[in-house]
C-alpha positions in Angstrom: -185.1 -245.9 -146.3 -182.3 -243.5 -145.2 -183.6 -240.4 -144.0 -181.8 -237.2 -142.8 -178.5 -238.5 -144.3 -178.0 -241.7 -141.4 -181.2 -242.7 -139.9 -182.3 -246.0 -141.7 -185.5 -246.8 -141.4 -185.8 -249.9 -143.8 -187.7 -253.1 -142.9 -188.7 -251.1 -139.4 -192.0 -252.0 -137.9 -194.0 -249.0 -136.5 -195.6 -250.4 -133.2 -195.3 -247.4 -130.9 -193.9 -244.1 -130.2 -191.5 -245.4 -127.4 -189.6 -247.2 -130.1 -188.3 -243.9 -131.8 -186.1 -241.0 -130.8 -186.9 -237.3 -131.4 -184.8 -237.3 -134.2 -186.3 -240.3 -135.9 -190.0 -238.9 -135.4 -188.9 -235.4 -136.6 -187.3 -237.2 -140.0 -191.0 -238.9 -140.4 -192.6 -235.8 -139.9 -190.2 -234.0 -142.3 -190.9 -236.8 -145.0 -194.4 -236.7 -144.5 -194.6 -232.8 -144.9 -192.2 -233.4 -148.4 -195.1 -236.3 -149.3 -197.6 -234.0 -148.6 -196.4 -230.9 -150.6 -195.6 -233.5 -153.6 -199.5 -235.0 -153.3 -200.7 -231.4 -153.5 -198.8 -230.5 -156.6 -199.6 -233.1 -158.2 -196.3 -235.1 -158.4 -195.9 -238.8 -158.6 -194.0 -240.4 -155.7 -194.4 -244.2 -156.6 -191.3 -244.9 -153.8 -192.6 -248.7 -153.5 -194.1 -250.3 -156.6 -194.9 -253.7 -157.2 -195.3 -253.8 -153.2 -198.1 -255.5 -151.7 -199.8 -255.0 -148.3 -202.2 -256.5 -146.0 -204.5 -254.6 -143.9 -205.9 -256.2 -140.8 -208.6 -255.2 -139.1 -210.1 -256.5 -136.2 -211.5 -253.1 -135.5 -213.0 -251.0 -138.3 -212.2 -247.6 -139.0 -212.9 -244.8 -141.8 -209.6 -242.5 -141.8 -207.1 -245.4 -141.0 -208.6 -248.0 -143.7 -208.8 -245.0 -146.2 -205.6 -243.4 -145.3 -203.6 -246.6 -145.7 -205.4 -247.8 -149.0 -204.6 -244.4 -150.5 -201.3 -244.2 -149.1 -200.4 -247.2 -150.6 -202.0 -246.5 -153.8 -199.7 -243.2 -154.3 -196.7 -245.7 -153.5 -197.2 -248.0 -156.2 -198.6 -250.7 -153.7 -201.5 -253.1 -153.5 -203.3 -253.3 -150.2 -205.6 -256.1 -149.4 -208.3 -255.8 -146.9 -209.0 -258.2 -144.2 -211.9 -257.3 -142.3 -212.9 -258.9 -138.6 -214.6 -261.7 -140.8 -211.9 -262.6 -143.3 -209.1 -263.6 -140.9 -208.8 -266.4 -138.5 -206.4 -264.1 -136.2 -206.0 -265.8 -132.9 -209.6 -267.9 -133.5 -208.8 -270.8 -135.7 -204.9 -270.0 -136.3 -202.5 -268.4 -133.7 -201.2 -264.8 -134.4 -197.6 -266.4 -134.7 -198.8 -268.7 -137.5 -201.0 -266.1 -139.3 -198.1 -263.7 -139.0 -195.9 -266.3 -140.7 -198.3 -267.0 -143.4 -198.8 -262.9 -144.2 -195.2 -262.0 -144.1 -194.7 -264.8 -147.0 -197.5 -263.5 -148.8 -197.2 -259.6 -148.2 -194.0 -257.1 -148.0 -195.8 -254.9 -145.3 -198.5 -255.9 -142.7 -201.2 -253.2 -140.9 -203.0 -254.2 -137.9 -205.7 -252.5 -136.3 -207.3 -253.9 -133.4 -207.1 -255.2 -129.5 -204.0 -255.8 -127.1 -200.9 -254.3 -128.2 -199.2 -257.9 -127.4 -201.3 -258.9 -130.6 -199.5 -256.0 -133.3 -196.0 -257.0 -131.2 -196.4 -261.0 -131.9 -197.1 -260.1 -135.4 -194.0 -257.9 -135.8 -192.0 -260.6 -134.1 -193.0 -263.5 -136.2 -193.8 -261.6 -139.8 -190.6 -261.0 -141.1 -191.5 -257.7 -142.6 -192.6 -254.3 -141.5 -195.8 -254.3 -139.4 -197.5 -250.7 -138.6 -199.9 -250.3 -135.6 -203.2 -248.8 -136.8 -204.4 -248.8 -133.4 -204.4 -251.1 -130.3 -206.1 -250.8 -126.6 -202.8 -249.2 -125.5 -201.3 -247.4 -128.4 -202.2 -245.1 -131.5 -199.1 -243.9 -133.0 -199.9 -243.4 -136.2 -202.8 -240.9 -135.2 -200.2 -239.0 -132.7 -197.9 -238.6 -135.8 -200.6 -237.0 -137.9 -201.3 -234.7 -134.8 -197.3 -233.8 -134.3 -197.5 -233.0 -138.1 -200.8 -230.8 -138.1 -199.7 -228.8 -134.4 -196.5 -228.0 -136.0 -198.1 -226.7 -139.4 -200.5 -224.7 -137.5 -197.9 -223.4 -135.0 -194.5 -223.5 -136.8 -193.0 -226.1 -134.2 -193.3 -228.4 -131.6 -191.2 -227.7 -128.9 -192.9 -226.0 -125.7 -196.3 -226.3 -127.2 -199.0 -226.9 -124.7 -201.7 -229.8 -125.3 -204.2 -230.5 -122.8 -205.8 -233.9 -123.3 -209.6 -234.1 -121.5 -211.6 -236.9 -121.0 -210.6 -240.5 -120.6 -206.8 -240.2 -120.1 -205.8 -243.3 -119.6 -206.5 -244.9 -122.7 -204.7 -245.4 -126.0 -205.0 -241.5 -127.1 -203.8 -240.0 -124.0 -201.1 -242.4 -123.5 -199.8 -241.9 -127.1 -200.0 -238.3 -126.9 -198.3 -238.3 -123.7 -195.5 -240.2 -124.8 -195.0 -238.0 -128.3 -195.1 -235.0 -126.3 -192.5 -236.3 -124.0 -190.4 -237.2 -126.9 -190.9 -233.8 -128.7 -190.2 -231.5 -125.7 -193.5 -230.5 -125.5 -196.0 -229.6 -122.4 -198.5 -232.1 -121.7 -201.4 -232.1 -119.5 -203.9 -235.0 -118.8 -206.8 -233.5 -117.4 -209.4 -235.8 -115.9 -210.7 -237.5 -112.9 -207.7 -239.2 -111.2 -209.4 -242.7 -111.5 -208.8 -241.7 -115.5 -205.0 -240.6 -115.4 -202.4 -242.5 -117.8 -200.5 -245.7 -116.3 -198.2 -245.1 -113.9 -195.8 -246.9 -115.3 -196.2 -244.9 -118.9 -196.1 -241.8 -116.8 -192.4 -243.1 -115.3 -191.2 -243.8 -118.5 -192.6 -240.3 -119.9 -190.9 -238.3 -117.1 -187.6 -240.4 -117.7 -187.8 -239.3 -121.7 -188.9 -235.4 -120.6 -185.6 -235.0 -118.7 -183.9 -235.3 -121.4 -186.1 -233.3 -123.8 -187.2 -230.3 -122.0 -190.9 -231.5 -122.2 -193.2 -231.0 -119.1 -195.9 -233.3 -117.9 -199.0 -232.2 -115.8 -202.0 -234.1 -114.3 -204.9 -232.3 -113.0 -208.2 -232.6 -112.3 -209.7 -229.1 -112.9 -210.4 -228.1 -116.3 -210.4 -224.3 -116.1 -206.9 -224.7 -114.2 -205.7 -227.2 -116.9 -206.3 -225.2 -120.1 -204.8 -221.8 -119.3 -202.5 -220.9 -122.4 -202.7 -223.9 -123.8 -201.9 -224.4 -127.5 -204.2 -227.4 -128.4 -207.4 -229.2 -126.6 -207.4 -232.5 -127.2 -210.2 -235.1 -126.5 -211.9 -238.3 -127.7 -214.8 -240.2 -127.3 -215.9 -241.1 -123.7 -216.5 -244.9 -125.1 -213.9 -246.5 -127.0 -215.0 -249.2 -129.5 -215.1 -252.5 -128.0 -216.6 -251.6 -124.8 -219.9 -252.2 -123.9 -222.6 -250.0 -124.1 -223.7 -250.2 -120.4 -220.4 -248.2 -119.5 -222.0 -244.7 -121.2 -224.1 -244.2 -118.2 -220.8 -244.6 -115.7 -218.9 -242.5 -118.2 -221.4 -239.6 -118.8 -221.6 -239.2 -115.0 -217.8 -239.2 -114.5 -216.2 -237.2 -117.7 -219.3 -234.7 -118.5 -217.2 -231.9 -116.8 -214.4 -232.4 -118.7 -216.4 -231.8 -122.3 -214.6 -229.3 -124.6 -217.0 -226.2 -124.6 -216.5 -222.7 -125.7 -216.0 -221.6 -122.1 -212.8 -223.9 -121.8 -211.6 -222.6 -125.1 -211.8 -219.0 -124.2 -210.3 -219.6 -120.7 -207.2 -221.3 -123.3 -207.3 -218.2 -125.2 -207.5 -217.1 -128.8 -204.2 -219.1 -129.8 -205.5 -222.1 -129.0 -206.8 -225.0 -131.2 -209.2 -227.6 -130.8 -208.2 -231.4 -132.2 -210.3 -234.9 -132.2 -208.8 -237.9 -133.5 -212.4 -238.4 -134.6 -215.1 -239.8 -134.8 -216.6 -237.2 -132.6 -220.5 -236.9 -130.7 -220.7 -233.4 -131.3 -224.4 -233.2 -132.6 -227.2 -235.7 -132.7 -226.2 -237.2 -136.7 -225.2 -240.5 -135.3 -227.2 -243.1 -134.4 -225.3 -243.3 -130.7 -225.6 -239.4 -130.7 -229.6 -239.8 -130.9 -229.5 -242.8 -128.5 -227.6 -240.9 -125.8 -229.9 -238.0 -126.1 -232.7 -240.1 -125.8 -231.7 -242.0 -122.7 -229.5 -238.6 -121.1 -230.9 -235.6 -122.8 -227.5 -234.7 -124.5 -226.9 -232.6 -127.7 -223.2 -233.6 -127.7 -220.8 -235.4 -125.6 -217.1 -234.5 -125.5 -217.1 -231.8 -127.5 -220.1 -229.1 -128.4 -220.9 -228.8 -131.8 -219.9 -225.0 -131.6 -216.4 -225.8 -130.6 -216.3 -228.5 -133.2 -217.4 -226.3 -136.1 -215.4 -223.4 -135.0 -212.6 -221.5 -136.6 -210.6 -222.9 -133.9 -211.1 -226.3 -134.7 -208.3 -228.3 -137.1 -209.7 -231.7 -136.8 -210.3 -232.3 -140.5 -206.5 -230.7 -141.2 -205.6 -233.9 -138.6 -207.6 -236.6 -140.4 -205.9 -235.6 -143.8 -202.8 -235.7 -142.3 -203.5 -239.5 -141.2 -203.1 -240.4 -144.9 -199.4 -238.1 -145.3 -198.1 -239.3 -142.2 -198.9 -242.8 -143.0 -197.3 -242.7 -146.3 -194.1 -241.4 -145.0 -193.9 -244.5 -142.0 -194.6 -247.2 -145.1 -192.1 -245.3 -147.4 -189.3 -245.3 -145.3 -189.6 -248.9 -144.3 -190.1 -250.3 -147.8 -188.6 -247.8 -150.2 
């Protein structure tokens, strides 16, 4: 599909935001907004009738699976879900061989799992578009939804200040830093220094920022970091696939970076709270109750008062996963 007249996305994979220009990201956001509007109005947009896609999940997810399946159905496609036990990916069959098989059967492949090298290998050998639903290093479909959500609430992206608090060295902060650099935003990673993003990625983003007017900052003091922020963003302190024993260390290291009412007040009334979900903001989960029993905490990376406040836009963000994923697939296949 050609977007904005001359940008051809046909057959392109969506593996990381570094692969796309600011104009291309804007074009995908514009298409997302258009498809969202059509969805809300009940207007059909079966842009990919008869297509079939594979959803390869080595890590489970509520939002990613639902977003891809509903988006596929809206576009007139059929989605086949392969859970962690339904694929021999990298176990009894190499990733390259699996890619060549799936590419002969399906018109597109989504992958959610571990190393970025795995989704890159799928894209190299599949011969069809491959979409990154999450890897250890990158979560580009989430950040596309985040950018759409910020644009909806503030009207624009350029110059908006986003502060990520917590483990700033993992996939969410990495991808948000790239997205902010690409779109001319002000990005601050706020964490202990040992949790700052990868130095090589910082260097890449600084180079991008030099051309877009973006600003990158790295701060250890939460109260200083959040001043004048438009968005405070956080994620769970222990990510899927990491061992449970890490909780003790992470809680000690990251508890000062919890998003709470004091931080939101310091940021100002214009500030919004975002989280890619799931969030440990109460005791309504098994993990939350276990942490409460071991450490006496009623919440972790965000307090319930902030999560449930009018400044929280986490469910707008969650819904936009579907609209932006739909745009990515339609752009590649329509």
